[in-house]
VMD Tcl script that draws the C-alpha trace (Angstrom):
set ca {
  {10.81 8.88 -16.45}
  {7.87 9.92 -14.24}
  {7.20 13.60 -13.64}
  {7.06 13.16 -9.84}
  {9.39 10.99 -7.81}
  {9.40 10.79 -4.00}
  {11.64 8.62 -1.80}
  {10.49 6.93 1.39}
  {7.41 9.14 1.65}
  {4.96 6.94 3.56}
  {4.19 9.65 6.12}
  {2.69 11.70 3.25}
  {0.28 9.03 1.92}
  {-3.30 8.82 3.23}
  {-4.20 5.11 3.31}
  {-7.93 5.13 2.77}
  {-8.74 1.74 1.24}
  {-6.39 1.73 -1.76}
  {-6.73 -1.15 -4.18}
  {-3.61 -2.69 -5.75}
  {-4.38 -2.54 -9.46}
  {-1.23 -4.30 -10.71}
  {1.91 -5.77 -9.23}
  {5.16 -7.28 -10.44}
  {8.55 -8.38 -9.18}
  {11.57 -7.48 -11.23}
  {15.28 -7.61 -10.28}
  {14.35 -8.20 -6.60}
  {12.14 -5.07 -6.59}
  {8.40 -5.08 -5.90}
  {6.20 -2.77 -8.00}
  {2.68 -1.97 -6.74}
  {0.45 0.11 -9.06}
  {-2.55 2.03 -7.73}
  {-5.26 3.89 -9.70}
  {-4.45 6.81 -7.38}
  {-3.06 7.65 -3.98}
  {-3.99 10.56 -1.78}
  {-1.04 12.60 -0.55}
  {-1.10 15.02 2.33}
  {-0.81 18.80 2.18}
  {2.67 18.48 3.68}
  {4.08 16.38 0.85}
  {6.90 18.45 -0.72}
  {5.64 17.68 -4.26}
  {1.97 18.53 -3.59}
  {1.30 21.93 -5.20}
  {-2.17 22.25 -3.69}
  {-3.22 23.73 -0.38}
  {-5.03 20.57 0.62}
  {-4.68 16.78 0.35}
  {-4.85 15.70 -3.26}
  {-5.05 12.48 -5.24}
  {-2.49 11.50 -7.78}
  {-3.46 9.80 -10.99}
  {-1.93 6.38 -11.39}
  {0.90 5.91 -8.96}
  {3.55 3.19 -8.56}
  {5.34 2.29 -5.35}
  {8.66 0.51 -5.85}
  {10.22 -1.38 -2.95}
  {13.90 -1.89 -3.73}
  {15.75 -5.03 -2.72}
  {12.67 -6.32 -0.91}
  {12.15 -9.44 1.13}
  {8.86 -10.89 2.27}
  {8.96 -11.52 6.02}
  {5.34 -12.66 6.34}
  {2.29 -12.94 4.08}
  {-1.14 -14.40 4.72}
  {-4.66 -13.79 5.99}
  {-6.80 -14.41 9.02}
  {-9.68 -16.73 7.98}
  {-12.75 -15.64 9.99}
  {-15.32 -17.50 7.91}
  {-16.16 -19.77 10.89}
  {-16.41 -16.95 13.46}
  {-19.72 -15.34 14.31}
  {-19.88 -11.93 12.70}
  {-21.21 -10.15 15.84}
  {-18.21 -11.11 17.92}
  {-15.50 -11.23 15.26}
  {-12.04 -10.91 16.67}
  {-9.01 -11.71 14.50}
  {-7.45 -13.34 17.56}
  {-10.05 -16.11 17.13}
  {-9.35 -16.58 13.44}
  {-6.73 -19.03 12.17}
  {-3.82 -17.43 10.29}
  {-3.26 -18.91 6.81}
  {0.22 -18.17 5.38}
  {0.29 -17.81 1.59}
  {2.82 -16.39 -0.93}
  {2.77 -12.59 -1.26}
  {1.91 -12.50 -5.00}
  {-1.03 -14.79 -4.34}
  {-2.26 -12.62 -1.42}
  {-2.09 -9.28 -3.23}
  {-3.74 -10.54 -6.41}
  {-7.06 -8.94 -5.27}
  {-6.06 -6.78 -2.29}
  {-7.10 -3.45 -0.75}
  {-4.64 -1.87 1.66}
  {-6.42 -0.28 4.60}
  {-3.49 0.50 6.90}
  {0.27 0.32 7.00}
  {2.85 0.65 9.73}
  {6.61 1.08 9.62}
  {7.83 -1.32 12.28}
  {11.52 -0.59 11.98}
  {13.58 1.99 10.17}
  {17.32 2.52 10.11}
  {20.07 3.51 7.64}
  {20.08 0.09 6.01}
  {16.45 -0.97 5.66}
  {12.76 -0.56 6.53}
  {10.40 -3.17 7.94}
  {6.79 -2.36 7.15}
  {3.43 -4.10 7.52}
  {0.37 -3.68 5.31}
  {-3.09 -4.85 6.27}
  {-6.39 -4.98 4.46}
  {-8.85 -7.08 2.52}
  {-7.77 -9.99 0.35}
  {-11.03 -10.26 -1.58}
  {-10.33 -13.56 -3.34}
  {-10.48 -15.36 0.00}
  {-13.92 -13.99 0.93}
  {-15.28 -11.08 2.93}
  {-14.57 -12.70 6.28}
  {-10.81 -12.40 6.29}
  {-8.10 -9.86 6.99}
  {-4.94 -9.92 4.90}
  {-1.49 -9.07 6.19}
  {1.98 -8.81 4.77}
  {5.29 -7.65 6.13}
  {8.16 -6.44 3.90}
  {11.79 -5.60 4.48}
  {13.30 -3.30 1.89}
  {16.16 -0.84 1.40}
  {14.13 2.07 0.07}
  {10.79 2.93 -1.52}
  {10.00 5.28 -4.35}
  {6.57 6.69 -5.23}
  {6.24 7.68 -8.88}
  {3.42 9.43 -10.72}
  {2.93 11.74 -13.69}
  {-0.04 13.91 -12.72}
  {-2.62 14.77 -10.10}
  {-6.26 13.80 -10.40}
  {-8.25 16.53 -12.14}
  {-5.23 18.82 -11.93}
  {-6.05 20.91 -15.02}
  {-9.61 21.65 -13.80}
  {-8.43 22.67 -10.35}
  {-5.29 24.71 -11.01}
  {-6.94 27.73 -9.42}
  {-6.87 25.91 -6.04}
  {-3.08 26.06 -5.67}
}
mol new
graphics top color blue
foreach p $ca { graphics top sphere $p radius 0.5 }
foreach p [lrange $ca 0 end-1] q [lrange $ca 1 end] { graphics top cylinder $p $q radius 0.2 }
display resetview
């Protein structure tokens, strides 16, 4: 059991180019593992007086469904005037897309008592530097789990 567990806490995560280290699907749940995630000062489990990075963190999306997954292929668009509106959208399976993926931004599109609908955007490196990846999930709840904060022992005087 992880030391820290936080439900549906996306408003407390700072999305600053976080790379998906590992992923798996088990029992209709999606597990995304990150080397670390930065959480805000306001997060109820953050003992520090500033934003702080966790060590390895896992996000679990329970009873998830992929609504959309793919990337915008901009390899044929001039770099000076790149607009994703001009780039063809290439749908691909989620697990193929996130195999080498950095999340840059996320957005909860819909939230109610039964489910969340959320989009994630960023770089899908395996398809080249001239693309923008995108996936949309529907899920019942999300848990963030981690065991420690980055460099916690060396910075205990900051809390």
